[in-house]
C-alpha positions in Angstrom: 55.4 128.5 125.4 58.9 126.5 125.1 62.0 128.2 124.3 62.6 126.7 121.0 59.4 128.4 120.0 60.5 131.9 121.5 63.5 131.8 119.6 61.6 131.0 116.1 58.9 134.0 117.0 62.3 136.3 118.1 63.6 134.9 114.6 60.3 136.2 112.7 60.2 139.7 114.3 63.9 140.1 113.8 63.3 139.6 110.0 60.6 141.7 109.6 62.8 144.5 111.7 65.1 143.8 109.1 62.8 144.0 105.8 61.9 147.4 107.6 65.3 148.6 107.8 66.4 147.1 104.1 63.4 149.4 103.0 64.3 152.5 105.0 62.8 155.1 103.1 62.6 153.4 99.9 58.8 152.2 100.3 58.2 152.7 96.6 57.9 149.7 94.7 59.8 151.0 91.6 62.7 151.5 93.7 62.3 147.9 95.4 61.8 146.5 91.8 64.8 148.2 90.7 67.3 147.3 93.0 67.9 143.6 92.9 70.2 143.7 95.9 67.4 145.0 98.0 64.9 142.2 96.5 67.3 139.1 97.3 67.6 140.8 100.8 64.1 141.0 101.5 63.4 137.6 99.8 66.1 136.0 102.2 63.9 137.2 105.2 60.9 136.0 104.0 62.7 132.8 103.9 63.3 132.9 107.3 60.0 133.9 108.2 58.6 131.0 106.6 61.1 128.4 107.8 60.8 129.5 111.3 57.2 129.8 110.8 57.0 126.0 109.7 59.2 124.8 112.6 57.0 126.3 114.9 54.0 124.7 113.4 55.8 121.5 113.6 56.5 122.1 117.1 53.3 123.2 118.5 50.6 123.6 115.4 48.0 124.9 117.9 49.7 128.4 118.2 47.5 130.6 116.2 48.9 132.9 113.8 46.8 134.2 111.3 48.1 133.2 107.9 50.5 130.7 108.8 50.1 128.1 105.9 50.6 131.3 103.4 53.6 132.4 105.2 54.8 128.7 104.7 53.8 128.6 101.2 55.6 131.9 100.3 58.6 130.6 101.8 58.6 127.5 99.4 58.1 129.7 96.6 60.7 132.0 97.4 63.1 128.8 97.6 61.8 126.5 95.2 60.4 129.0 92.8 63.2 131.6 92.7 62.9 132.1 89.0 58.8 132.6 88.9 59.0 135.3 92.0 56.5 137.7 91.3 57.5 141.0 92.8 54.1 142.3 92.8 53.2 139.3 95.1 56.1 140.0 97.6 55.8 143.9 97.7 52.0 143.2 98.4 53.1 140.7 101.1 55.6 143.6 102.9 53.0 146.4 102.5 49.7 144.2 103.5 50.7 141.2 105.8 53.8 142.1 107.8 52.8 144.9 109.9 49.6 142.5 111.0 52.3 139.7 111.4 54.8 141.9 113.3 51.8 142.7 116.0 50.9 139.1 116.4 54.2 137.7 116.9 55.0 140.7 119.7 51.7 139.8 121.4 52.9 135.9 121.4 56.2 137.1 123.0 54.3 139.0 125.8 
């Protein structure tokens, strides 16, 4: 694996770790929804994850990461549809998909 792809994988892992830190003990949708700064911070990390994934896909589309297209699409929705972001979809992504993505990324980095 080339060093540029590895850098993007590290960026994804770091963004997932940042989301974990931002949420801290606030793993509660009501708290998330009521805290604009927290929502914006998480959305920014999702943008970074999606952009890094897009660049990985451009460099080597054979790298298998489940949900790759959905991750890139999420980034596009957050950036271009900022006024139509559905907090429930973002929260569902955080809770259901980020733990699995983190595991996949860590396996690729090994």
